[in-house]
Steps between C-alpha positions, in 0.01 A plus 500: 500500500223249526621147572861621525575227752436241231775638277851367538629837373348668807686264733823543304474875543431477871788260557739717296403813693550333833839357407655807334692602811633149552611471137683833524689384809571162342640653181723741694622209713714389205655834411449878503281618212350816353124515441485378141742214567303413813178467299680274251647287782158452660357401161782247464454359852125459447503384137335827402189456711574765763675803358407804711391818328704817553205627703544212743879470488623850581268577793598167653870570450454842662320340795774239536767771489324712764466200729858378454437185296687629196772755444494719191800654325531701182729317256586527136378192317582481129551874487175588682451616858277253679389424852640161593332315785684266736346275761612585853543245781149593615376441145666159490324404822168625360551300181568183696194557720281565196617188316442287811150644546419441134626140514282429805197661337550318169538163675183558703303618198609208285424249777158653564425523130557132443246404766247783474488598133705262285627632170314392197 
């Protein structure tokens, strides 16, 4: 782990971990999805850079369901019983708040980066 802060892969991992919840909400914003389809949708939205593992996805979905951000129903999808997750009104509000917070943070980071530590 020595010099991990010098590796771009470290920062990619940290950013991905911190944004998993937001990407889940954002993907469900478009349509209800089951877990596997949700992972594919997040990969599509992020050009493959931020696909959550099952170990990150399902605990987050359970947390969101318990707190009322998503609703979960058993449905038959292509002949298989699956849990399909739908964003609730509370989940829509959380998604909007998360996207706004991320936009503000990204703008501030990019502005600071140009003056403090220019790319190159």
